[in-house]
N, C-alpha and C positions, 0 to 999 in steps of 0.2 A: 359217843364218837366225837373227836375233836374237829376243829375247823379244817385243819390241814388235811386230815384223813378224809373228811367229807368232800373237800374240793378235789382231791385226787381221784376219789371214787367216781365223782360226777364227770370229770373232764379229762382223765388220763388213765393210762395203764398203771399197774403197780410200780412203785418207785424202784423196785429191784431191777427193772429192765434198764440198765445203763447203756445198753447197745444190743444189737441182734446176736442171739446165741446160736440159733440154728445155722448150720453151715451154708445152706442155700440162701437163707435170709442175709447172712453176712456177705455172700457173693453178690446178691442184688444190691446191697447197700454200697458195696464198692463200685458197682456200675454207675450208681447215681453220682458219685463224686468224680467220675471220669467223663462227664459230659464236656466235650471239647467244641465250643461254639464256633471256632475259626478253622477247624479241620473239615475235610470232606468236600465233596462236590467236584464237578468237572474242572472248574478254574483252579482249585487247589491241586488236583491231580496234574493239570498241565504245568503248573509251577514246579511241582515235584519232579516231573520228567525233565524240565529245563534246569534242574539243580538249583532253583532259587530258594527252595526250602526243603525241610525234611519233616518226617512225622514227629521227630523229637525236638525240632527247632524251627520256629516260624521265620526267624531271621527278618523280623519286621523292619528294623532300621535300614538294613541293606536293601531290601526290596523297595522301601519307600524312596530311598535315594535314587534307585534305578528308574522307578516309574516316573518320578518327578523329572529326572534327566530326560527321559523320552518324551513326556507330555509337555513339559515347559521348556526344556533346554533345546530340543531339536527345532521347534519353531523359531526360537531366538537365533540359532545358528543359520537357519534358512533365510532369515530376514536381514542378515548382516549386509552392509554396515549400518543400515537404517535402524536396526534393533537397539543401538546405543542411544537413540534420540529419547528425550524426555518431554517432548512437545505434546501435551495432551490434546491440544486443538487439532493436531494432524494425525491423531489416532496412533501414537507411538506404542510399541509393544510394551515397554517398561512402564508406561503410564496407564495401561489398561488394568483397572482394578479387577475386572472379571477374570482376566488371564491369571493374575496372581492368586485370586480367591479360589478358582476352580483347579487350575493345572498345577499350581505350586503348593498352596496350603491345603486345599481340599483333598487332592489325591494323596499327598503325604500323610495327612491326618487320618484318612480312611484306612490306610495300610498300617500305620502305627497303632491304630485303635484295635486291630485284630488281637494282638497279644494282650493288651490291657483288658479287653472285653472277655477273652477266654479265661484269664486268671480270675477276674472278678466274679463271673458267673459260676465258675467251678467252685470257688470258695463259698458262695452262698449255698449251693447244693450240698456241699460237704458239711456245712454247719447244720443243715436240716437233718442230716443223718447223725451227726455227732451229738446233738443236744439230748436226745433225739426229738425233733419236732414231729416227724412222721412216725406214727405208731408202728412198732415192729411187725404187726400183722398186716400192715398196708405196704410194707417195703416191696414185696413182689409186684404189686399193682403199680407202685411208683416206678419200679424198674421198667415195666412195660410202657409206661408213659414216656420215659426217657428214650427208650428204644424207638418208639414212634416218632419222637422229635428228631432223633438222629437220621431216620429215613427221610424226613422232610428236609432236614439240613442238606442231605446229599442229593436231593432231587435234581435230576438233569432238566426236567421240564421247567422248574422254577428258574434255574440259571439261564435257560434258553429264552424264557420270557424277558428276563432282565436284559439279555443281549439284544433281543429284538427291539425293546423299548429304547435302548441306547442307540441303536441304528436309526430308529425313528427320530430321536432327538437330533442326530447328525443331519438327517434329511431336512428337518426344519431349519437348522443352522445354515445349510446350503442355500435354501430358498431365501432366508433372511439376507445372506450376503449379496444376493442378486437384486435385492430391493432397497438396500441402504443408499442414501444419497450423498455420502461423503467417503473419501478414501481413508484407509487405515492400514495397519500392518497386515491385515488379512485380505483386503480387497482394494482394488484400484478402480475408482469411479470414473468411467469414460462415457462420452456422449453416445457411443455405439453400444454401450452395455457394460456392466461391471465385470472385471476380470479378477478371479480369485488368485492370490499369490501362492507360492509354494508353501509358505508358513500357514496360510489359511487352509490349504488342502490338508496339510498334516493335522491341523486342529480338528478338521471335519472328520477325517478318516481314523484318527487315533486318539488324540487328546480328549476331545469331548466324549466319545463313546466310552473311554476308560473311566472318566469321572462319573458319568451317569451309571455305568455298570457297577462300579464299586459302591456307589451310593445305594442303588436299588438292591444289590446283594446284601448290604448291611441291614437295610430295612427289612428284607425278607427274613433274615436270620434272627432279627429281633422279634419278628412276628412268631417265628418258631419257638423262641424262648418264652414269649408271652403265652402261647398255647400250652407249653409245658407247665408253667406256673399255675395257670388256671386249672389244669388237670390235677396237679398236686393239691390245690386248694379244696378239691372235692373229696379228698381222702380223709381218713380218721387222723386228726392232728392232736398232738399232746400239748395243747395250749394251757397257759396258766393265767387266770384272771388277775392275780396279784403280782405278776412279774414286774420287777423294778423298771423295765424299759417302757412300761405303760402301753404296750401293744401286744400283750399276751405272749411275749417271747419272740415276736416276729420283727422287731425293729431293725434287725440286721438286714432283712430283705428290702426294707424301704431305702437302703443305701445302694442297692445294686445299680441304679441309674448312673452313679458316679463312675462306673466302669466305662461309660460311654462318653467321657469328657472329650477325648480327641475326636470321636465321630461327630458329636454335636458341634464342636468347634469348627470342624471342616465344613459341615453343612451350613452353619450359621454364617461363615465367611462368604460363602457363595450367595446366600440370600441377602446379606448386608450389602454386598457389592452391587447386586441388582437394584436394591433400594436406593443406594447412593447414586447410582447411574440415573435412576428415575428422577431424583431430586437435584441432579447436577445443574440443570438450567432453570430450576424452579425454586421458590422460596421454601425453606423448611422451618416450621415453627416448633417451639418446644412442646406444644400440645400434641402436634402430629407425631413428633419424635417419641414422646412418652407413650402414645397409643400404639405405635408400631412396636416398640420394645415390649410393652405389656402383652400385646397380642401374640408376639412370637414366643415369649416365655410361657404363655398359657398353652400354646400349641405343643411346645417341647414337654411341659409337665404332663399334658394329656397323653402324649405319646407313651410315657412311662406309667401313667396312672392306669392304663387299660389292664395290664397283667396284674397289678397290685390290687385292683378293685375286686378281684375274685376272692380275696381274703376278708372282705367286709362282712359277708354273711356268717362265716364261722366265728368271727370276732364278735358280731352282734349276739349270736346265740350264747357265746361264752359269757359276755357281760350280763345278759338277761338271766342266764342260769346261775351265775355267781351271785348276783344281787338277790335272787330268790332264795338260794340256799343260805347265804350269809344273813339275809334278813330274818329267816326263820331261826337261825342259830342265835342271832342277836336278841330276838324276842325271848327265847328260852333263858339266855344268860341274864338279861335284864330283869326278868320276872324272878329268877332265883336270887339275884342280888337284892331285889326289892323285899322278898320274903325274909332274907337274912337281916335286912336293915330294920324293918318295922314289924316283922312277925307274920305278915300276911300280904297278899296282893291287894291293891286297891280295887282292881277288877278281879275279884276272886272267882274261883271255879271249884265246885264241889269235887271234881275229879282230882285225885291226888297227883301232884307233879313232883317228879324226882328231883332231888337237890344234888345232882351229879356235878362233879368238878369239871369246868370247861373254861377255856381261855376266852378273853374278851375279843370278839370278832370285829371291833370297831375299825381298827386300822385296815384289816382285810376288806371290810365293806367299802371304806373310803377309796381304797386302791381300785377295787372293782368298779366303783362308780365313775372314777376318772379314766377308766380304760378307753383308749381311742380305738375306734373301729375302722378308721381310715389310715392306711399305711403311708400313702404318699403325702409329702409335705415339702414346702420350699426349704425349710430349715434343714431337712435331712439331705437335700440334694444341692447344697450351695455350690459345690465344685462344678457340677454339670450346668447349673443355672448361670454361673459365671462364664462357662464356655459358650453358652448360648447368647449372652448379652454383650460380652466384651467386643466382638466384632462390630456390633451396632453402635456401641459407644465410641469406638475409634472412628467409624464412618461419620457419626453425628458430630464429633469434635471438629471436623473439617468445616462445618457450617454453623455450629452453635457455640456459645461460650463454654469453655472447658469445665468450669466449676459447676455449671448447671447440669451438664451431661453427667459428671461424676455423682452429683447429688441424686439424679434419677436412678443411676446404676445402683447406688447404695440402698436406696429405698426398695428397689425391686429385689435386691439380694437379702433384704432384712438385716442389713448390717448397721 
């Protein structure tokens, strides 16, 4: 038995299975490729009723423009003519980094991300079926996992919890407006007590809840995707220890976080604005800045490492099994070569050994030895890492030397 045949027997179905042949299996395989991460749920249905989107078209750019106009544009109009001021010291609307980060960039990015995320995740699932990574016998079980994920995606309870948390955030904002000691576009500080402006009320009742709701809804749906991947990782997978991608044929999955570039960018802008506000009246050192950026990058990578970590056990088993099988094959090959060269084995065995023709497994063994059992890596997710760090770099450049900020950014991105 040759190396290739032995590896296939140990780790995969016969090579003749280029795709599901059973009609029911083919139907289940089609369902896997139709996982739509941004469809479904009460908020989607509401937008559909309002003609903001259709089942066949998310209309993300148009909805992003509308939501930004309502969340950012309305407070701007309500604050006229003071809204045109750029005086940061007097709390001007256009000078408020938090307003730009949450109501303009954040909300717009969250909505734009829906289409990008849906296409990206759908492509990864389709690739798992096309390869096929999932063994044909496991396709029905995989379809059941996807169906369960779709039910979670459409959960009314989940979106209700997101809405309640958004309302809670608004209540905290309301209380904060009554405790601030300076006037701004949102509140007028008076001796008798703070008075919230019309723009402030709109931000409390609409802008902030929308930002928080979209953020939490996106987080929930990523958790649903994470559970889906972890479920698929427990199935019979047709992995290849000697695959040229160095990850058993799963390297394409390691790039799925890049579908979340817009989402991460919007989230990072809000966090970076909060950090910048905290250091507005304090000194910011390069050491502190580097620690903040490194910490945030670690959080973002961990966010995506959770679902991908489920593939470490099968990859570990693949590498161990491949090394054991190829090691045995290498022993037989080398002993046969030794007998051919010197007429006998140095460590001879009275039991006859067949001199069957076999290929040298050295290259396959080396490829198996180098197989990575960890899918997530910074080099595979440079786009999403850039989306996470650029907002911090922009904020840091207002306090620190530009060249040093760029240097830190490059090091963290492995450029």
